[in-house]
C-alpha positions as CSV (number, residue, x, y, z in Angstrom):
1,X,0.0,0.0,0.0
2,X,1.7,3.2,-1.3
3,X,5.1,1.6,-0.9
4,X,5.1,1.5,2.9
5,X,5.7,-1.5,5.1
6,X,3.8,-2.8,8.1
7,X,6.1,-1.1,10.5
8,X,5.6,2.3,9.0
9,X,1.9,1.8,8.8
10,X,1.7,0.8,12.5
11,X,3.7,3.9,13.4
12,X,1.3,6.2,11.5
13,X,-1.7,4.6,13.2
14,X,-0.1,5.1,16.7
15,X,0.7,8.7,16.0
16,X,-2.8,9.3,14.6
17,X,-4.3,7.8,17.8
18,X,-2.2,10.0,20.0
19,X,-3.0,13.2,18.1
20,X,-6.6,12.6,17.2
21,X,-7.7,10.4,20.0
22,X,-10.1,7.4,19.8
23,X,-13.1,9.7,19.3
24,X,-12.0,11.5,16.1
25,X,-9.9,8.6,14.6
26,X,-12.8,6.8,12.7
27,X,-14.0,10.1,11.2
28,X,-10.5,11.0,10.2
29,X,-10.0,7.6,8.6
30,X,-13.2,8.1,6.6
31,X,-12.0,11.4,5.3
32,X,-8.6,10.0,4.4
33,X,-10.3,7.1,2.6
34,X,-12.5,9.6,0.6
35,X,-9.4,11.7,-0.2
36,X,-7.5,8.7,-1.5
37,X,-10.6,7.6,-3.5
38,X,-11.0,11.0,-5.1
39,X,-7.2,11.2,-5.8
40,X,-7.4,7.8,-7.5
41,X,-10.4,9.0,-9.6
42,X,-8.5,12.1,-10.6
43,X,-5.5,10.0,-11.7
44,X,-7.7,7.6,-13.7
45,X,-9.4,10.6,-15.4
46,X,-6.1,12.1,-16.2
47,X,-4.8,8.8,-17.6
48,X,-7.9,8.4,-19.7
49,X,-7.6,11.9,-21.0
50,X,-3.9,11.4,-21.9
51,X,-4.7,8.1,-23.7
52,X,-7.6,9.7,-25.7
53,X,-5.3,12.7,-26.6
54,X,-2.7,10.2,-27.8
55,X,-5.3,8.4,-29.9
56,X,-6.5,11.7,-31.3
57,X,-2.9,12.6,-32.1
58,X,-2.4,9.3,-34.0
59,X,-5.7,9.9,-35.9
60,X,-4.6,13.4,-36.8
61,X,-1.2,12.2,-38.0
62,X,-2.9,9.5,-40.1
63,X,-5.3,12.1,-41.6
64,X,-2.4,14.4,-42.4
65,X,-0.6,11.6,-44.2
66,X,-3.7,10.9,-46.3
67,X,-4.0,14.7,-47.0
68,X,-0.3,14.8,-48.1
69,X,-0.9,11.8,-50.5
70,X,-4.0,13.5,-51.9
71,X,-2.1,16.7,-52.4
72,X,0.7,14.9,-54.1
73,X,-1.8,13.1,-56.4
74,X,-3.5,16.5,-57.2
75,X,-0.2,18.1,-58.0
76,X,0.7,15.2,-60.3
77,X,-2.7,15.6,-62.1
78,X,-2.2,19.4,-62.4
79,X,1.2,18.8,-64.1
80,X,-0.7,16.9,-66.8
81,X,-3.3,19.6,-67.4
82,X,-2.5,22.3,-69.9
83,X,-4.0,25.5,-68.4
84,X,-3.6,27.6,-71.6
85,X,-6.1,25.7,-73.7
86,X,-9.8,26.7,-73.5
87,X,-11.8,23.9,-75.2
88,X,-14.7,26.2,-76.3
89,X,-12.4,28.8,-77.8
90,X,-10.4,26.0,-79.6
91,X,-13.6,24.5,-81.0
92,X,-14.9,27.8,-82.2
93,X,-11.6,28.6,-83.8
94,X,-11.5,25.1,-85.6
95,X,-15.1,25.7,-86.9
96,X,-14.2,29.2,-88.2
97,X,-11.0,27.8,-89.9
98,X,-13.1,25.0,-91.5
99,X,-15.6,27.6,-92.8
100,X,-12.8,29.8,-94.2
101,X,-11.1,26.9,-96.0
102,X,-14.5,25.7,-97.4
103,X,-15.2,29.3,-98.6
104,X,-11.8,29.4,-100.3
105,X,-12.4,26.2,-102.2
106,X,-16.1,26.9,-103.0
107,X,-16.7,30.7,-102.9
108,X,-20.3,31.5,-102.0
109,X,-22.4,32.2,-105.1
110,X,-24.7,35.2,-104.7
111,X,-27.2,33.9,-107.4
112,X,-28.0,30.7,-105.7
113,X,-31.1,30.8,-103.5
114,X,-31.7,28.3,-100.8
115,X,-35.1,26.8,-100.7
116,X,-36.7,25.4,-97.6
117,X,-39.5,22.9,-97.9
118,X,-41.6,21.7,-95.1
119,X,-42.7,18.1,-94.9
120,X,-45.7,17.0,-93.0
121,X,-46.7,13.5,-92.1
122,X,-50.2,12.2,-91.8
123,X,-50.8,10.4,-88.6
124,X,-52.3,7.0,-89.0
125,X,-55.4,6.4,-86.9
126,X,-55.4,3.4,-84.6
127,X,-59.2,3.3,-84.0
128,X,-61.3,0.2,-84.5
129,X,-63.5,2.0,-87.1
130,X,-60.8,1.8,-89.8
131,X,-60.5,-2.0,-89.5
């Protein structure tokens, strides 16, 4: 018990009896027992808190390693991406170049009129009267 032997414990009990007397000794022992119990509870809580903090530190370290891997992968993907190319501008430029080359080969003729015709389809009836 707390690293003291039987002789030391007996000496402490004798001194306590002399100073406190037999009347107050039981009350003092209860108070000492409560103090020891509360001190043990505080130590257990501190131990639990330290263990949970260590667990949190380990989780944080693991999360940071995953974040570093993700950042490295993102940087690697960014190196493959060409930021100067805008696809919509490039497509519009290609279409305009195609129109220009077509107009150079076949210049537009002012005398040709384009004719638009509309086509209508007759819907077939599915009623029983036609059968």
